[in-house]
Each structure stands twice: as C-alpha cells, then as structure tokens.
N, C-alpha and C positions, 0 to 999 in steps of 0.2 A: 504493500500500500504506500501511496505517496503522502507525505506529511501534509496536513490541512493547511499549514502556513504557506507552503509552496503553491497549493491550489489557489489560495486567496491572492497570492502575488501574481500568479498567471492571469487570474481574472482582472486584476488591476491593470496589468500591461495590455490585456485584450481591450479593456475599456479605452485606454489611451489610443489604441489603433483605430477604434471607432471614432473617437473625437478628432483624430488627425484626418481620417477619411472624409469627414463631413466639414472640415475646416473650423471646428470649434477650438482647436489648438493651432495658433497662428504659425508656429514653426514645427517642422516635422520632429516631433519629440523622439521618434525612433532613432534619430541621429545623435541624440544627446548622450553624454557619458553615463548619466544615471540610468537611462533605459538600457544601454548596452551592457552595463555591469549587471543589472538585474536579469537581463535576458541570458547572458552568459552563465549566470548561476543556475538558471532554470535548465539550460542545456546540460550542465554538469549533472544535475539531479536526474534529468531524463536519461542520460547515458548510464548512470548508475542503475536506474530501474531496469533498463533494457539488458544490461550485463548480468543482472541477477536472474533473468528468465531463462529457462531451459526450453528453447524452441524445438518443437517436433518438426523436423524438416521433411517435407513431402517428397515422395519419390517421383512426382510428376516431372516431365522433361520440358515444360513450358513455364513461363512466369506470368502472373497477374500483378500489375503494379497499381495500387490503390492510392491515388493522389489526394491528399487533404480531404478525407471524408467528412471532417467537421469544418463547418464554415465559421464566419465571425460570430454568428449568433449561436454559439455552441451549447448554451444552457437551455434552450427552449424545446429541444428534443424533436424538432421537425426537420427531418432529413429530406432532401430532394428525392423524388421517386426513383430517379436514375441511380443515385448512390445506394439507396436501400435495395434496389434490384441487384446491384453489384454485390453487396454484402450477403444478400440471400443466396446468390449463386455460389459464393465462396463457401458458405456453410454446407451446401449440398454437394459440392464438388471439391472438398478439402484435399483429397488425395490426388486429384487430377492435375493440379498445378502447384508450383511454389507461389505463395502469396506474399507480397511485400508491401508493408505500410509505409507511405510517404507522408511525413508529418513534421510540423515545426514544434518547438518545445512548449509553446503556449497551448496549442491544441492538444498535444499529447498529454500534458499534465491535467488539463481540465476534463478531457473526454476520451482521447484515442487510446490511452493506457488501458481502458476497459476492454477494447478489442483484443489487446495483447493478453490480458488476463483470461479472456474467453478462449484463447488458443486459436484465433482466426488467422494468424500470420506466422510465416517462417522467419521473418526478420523485419527490421525497421530501418528506414533511411531518414535521417533528420535533415531538414532543409533550413535555409535562412528564414527569418521571420517574415511571414506573409509572402513568401516567394517559393517558386518551384525548384530553385537551385540547391542541390545537396550541399551540406556543410563540408563534407569530405567525399570527393569523387571515388576514392578508394573503397568506400563502403559498398559501392555497386559491384565490385569485382566478384564477390562470392556468388552472384546470380547471373553473371555475364554469359554463361554457357548454355542458357536456356534456348531451346530450338525456336521458340516463338515468344513474343512479348506483347501481351494484351494490356492496354492501359485504360483506366476509367477514373472518375472522381470529379474534383472541382479545381478550377473552373475552366471551361472551354474559353480559349482566347487569353488566358492568364497563366496561373501556376501550372495547370495541366500541360499547356502547350510548351512552356519553358522546359518542363521535365522531359517531355517527349524529345525535344531537340537534343537534350543532353544525353538521354539514353541511346539515341540513334548514333551519337558519336562514340559512345562506349562499346556498343555492339553493332558496328557498321555492317557486318555480314549477316545479321540476323533480321528477321522480320519484326517490325514494330507496328502495331495497329491500335488506334484509338477506337474503342467500341462505343458507338454513339448512344446506345441504349443504357450504357453505364456512366455517361459523362454529362454533367450538368452545365448548361449554358445559361448564365445569369441574364443574358439579354432577353430571354423568353420569360418575362415576368407576367404574372397574372395582374388583373386590375387591382385586386386586393393588396398585392405586394407593392405595387406602384404607390398606392395611397399611403401605405405604412412608411415607405421610404420618404415621401414628401413630409409626412407628419414628423418623422424623426428629424429631418433637416430643418424644420421650422421650430423645433423645441428650443426653449431658452438655454443659453450657454450654461447657466448654473444649475439646470435641472439634473436630477439623478437619472440618467438614461438607462441604468440597470433595470429600472422598473417598466420600461417601455417594451412591450412584446413585439418582436419582429419575426415574421415568417422566415424560415430557413431559406437562404439564398437571396434575400432582399438586397443585401449590400454588395452583391457582385458588381 
C-alpha cells in the first residue's frame, strides 16, 4: 500500500495541473523547483512500489501497451468506454499478451497502482508528468521482443501519440498498431462534457475545484 500522505501530495500536484491547464495559475507551476522536487519524490515512491511487486509475466508473444488509463479527473471513477473496453479485454485475455502500464507518478499513486495490485500488468513504464515520454527509455527494453505491439489508452493526439512515436523507434522492425476501439479521443466530447468544461473554466480562481464533478475525459 502507498502511504496516505503521498496520495494527498499526488492529488495536490494533480490539482495544480488542472489550475495550470485552465490558466488559473499564471505561470506554469510544473516548471517550478517546488513542483519538480515534489514530483521527483513521488517518482521515487512509485518506483519503490513497483520494485516490490512480483509481476507474473505472461507467456504471450505480443504486447499491449496501456497509455495513461487514468485521466486528470482520476477521482470520479468515470473511465472513457474505450479505456474500460481495453481493461476488460486484458482481464479476459491475460495470458495472450504481455500487458504494460504506461503511467506518470501522479496517476499511478492516486489510481493506477490499483491495476498493479489486481495483477493486470506484466510491468510499468513511468512517463514524465502529463506526457507520453518515458522517464527512462531503457525501461522499454524488456518488452522490445514482442512480435506485435497493440496500443490503447489516453489521449489520441496527445500522450498516446507521443508514446507510439517513441515505441516505433525502439522496435523499428516490429508492428505497432493503435487500436481505435481502445483509444480515447478527447475531441469527441458529448454536450454534457462541453458544458462541464465551460463551467469549470468560469469558476472563481479561489474556489475549491476539488468539489466540482467533471466527467472523465472532459479536460482532454
């Protein structure tokens, strides 16, 4: 289990990401020394958690890469149907593929660690905060021999696409395919999500936005 204090810190940094996204923080706080120090500590805690897990490596000869299955609104429990479809597929076909979780430290500590506890993945690749770029490219090496590489998750046009470009460089002679039915495109928002996004953007700067419900994927 991850210490509650680190979960609270991850949520605090996640809230700063939301504030920065909507312009409530005038300067990109993620570039500040304080944010980087806190985030690096969360990366350290995340790596410790991962190192303590005994992953049951699948005998499958292909890989499924699950990119950022938790979005910014990771506490409301509303996953995009595409991501839920991907997770359901993994649960039913656990031995057919090696499955790799692509997560950043904030998402991992708040939510994605639960997937690891459930035994859904053969390994974890940590990325930079809110980006699809792995912190260490060498972490990909243990899975580079897969005959095919299927990719899904969040978001089309952002983190998912960045990760695909990187994995294509790491395994240039292997097939890499983004599975559309497993990949969430935030440009395809429902009317309800558009209204929520507008409501959030108009909220007073001093308001505690932790209490504003946002449907999953609204902030893509």
